[in-house]
Structure formats: C-alpha cells, structure tokens
C-alpha positions as a printed Julia matrix, in Angstrom:
109×3 Matrix{Float64}:
  0.09    0.12   -0.01
  1.43    3.56   -1.2
  0.0     6.65    0.43
 -0.22    9.85   -1.67
  0.87   12.55   -0.03
 -2.37   15.01    0.25
 -3.11   16.79    3.16
  0.38   15.05    5.25
 -1.54   13.23    7.44
  0.69    9.67    6.75
  3.17    8.93    9.5
  6.68   10.15    8.62
  8.45    6.68    9.95
  5.42    4.2     9.29
  3.61    4.35    6.48
  4.79    4.16    3.01
  4.61    7.71    2.07
  7.72    7.68   -0.49
  7.48    4.41   -2.28
 10.57    3.11   -0.75
  8.5     1.47    2.26
  8.23    2.61    5.99
 11.1     5.02    6.53
 12.23    3.34    9.8
 12.77    0.42    7.79
 15.38    2.28    5.57
 18.74    2.12    6.42
 20.29    4.94    8.32
 24.01    6.23    9.46
 22.59    7.01   13.07
 20.27    5.43   15.13
 17.2     7.56   15.54
 13.8     8.22   17.48
 10.79    7.51   15.76
  8.46   10.46   16.56
  5.22   10.09   15.55
  4.72   12.73   13.46
  3.34   13.34    9.71
  4.82   14.35    6.57
  2.67   18.03    6.83
  6.08   18.93    8.32
  7.57   18.75    4.61
  5.2    20.55    3.36
  4.35   23.91    2.73
  2.75   25.81   -0.41
  2.59   22.54   -2.21
  6.48   22.36   -2.16
  9.0    19.72   -0.38
 10.51   21.28    2.7
 13.89   18.87    1.95
 15.89   21.21    5.29
 13.35   20.03    7.0
 13.21   16.42    5.51
 17.47   16.4     6.12
 16.44   16.7    10.1
 14.4    14.1    10.64
 15.01   11.05    7.64
 18.18    9.41    5.73
 19.94   11.36    3.16
 18.61    8.74    0.13
 15.4     8.93    0.91
 15.19   12.88    0.72
 16.95   12.28   -2.64
 14.43    9.92   -3.91
 11.99   12.44   -2.97
 13.67   15.26   -4.81
 13.4    12.6    -7.75
 10.62   10.59   -7.54
  8.5    12.92   -5.95
  9.14   16.25   -6.95
  5.5    17.88   -7.33
  3.17   17.51   -4.11
 -0.22   19.0    -4.22
 -1.37   19.53   -0.73
 -5.38   19.4     0.16
 -7.22   19.64    3.02
 -7.93   15.82    2.7
 -6.21   13.04    3.79
 -3.24   11.46    2.46
 -5.06    8.51   -0.24
 -4.22    5.02   -0.11
 -3.23    3.3    -3.27
 -3.28   -0.52   -3.56
  0.1    -1.46   -5.12
 -1.08   -4.77   -6.62
 -3.28   -3.28   -9.59
 -3.49   -0.4   -11.83
 -6.23    1.38  -10.85
 -4.66    1.39   -6.92
 -7.74    0.02   -6.05
 -8.41   -3.0    -3.97
 -9.35   -6.16   -5.24
 -9.89   -9.58   -3.84
 -8.33  -10.89   -6.87
 -5.03   -9.45   -6.35
 -5.03  -10.06   -2.38
 -5.0   -13.16   -3.75
 -2.26  -13.48   -6.33
 -0.11  -12.85   -3.17
  0.18  -16.09   -1.52
 -1.32  -18.13   -4.34
  1.91  -20.66   -6.06
  0.93  -21.5    -9.48
  1.6   -24.77  -10.41
  3.86  -24.74  -14.01
  1.62  -25.86  -16.6
  3.32  -28.63  -19.22
  2.22  -29.69  -22.51
  1.66  -33.11  -23.0
C-alpha cells in the first residue's frame, strides 16, 4: 500500500509515502528516535521542505523524494491510499488472492 501525499496525514516513519516502504526500515547511519509525526511538517505551499526532511530522515530518502516526487499538491483531505497490486490503485480480492498463491507449472503433453 502506498499513501499519496495530499494533506500530509501519513506517518513519516511508519506509512509508505515514498514508495520505498516505511522509512523506519530504511538503512541509516545514526540511531534515531521515531517520533509520531506526520509528513505535513515537510509540506509548505505545495512544495516539499527538503531542509526539514534532512533533519528527520535518511539522506537517500530525501534524494529519492527530490528525484521521484517533485510535485505535491497539498489539499485539505487525508492522504490517499493506493493498493499497489492493481493498476487502478483500488483493492480487489483477486489481487490479494494472487499474493500468496503459488501457481502450478503448466506442462504440454
């Protein structure tokens, strides 16, 4: 699941808002305290606050945001969840079923 930034309601550390997975699982040089804060502290007038990011998250994550998430449109709504296993971003039972499913190899007789 990916959380598209809208209102900045995703957790900096525990939600997948960068498409790299939760930031707490990213390698870092220093031990950090994972404060329960949302990404709204990184948003300012529809722009990312890279200086603020540098103070909280690993540098490689900041660089990823700079390169892959340049544009952000801040709205007065919660961040939007996207199911990453479908093209539409909407959850389907079929897509969830395919995750643990192991298909048999087809053989020609």
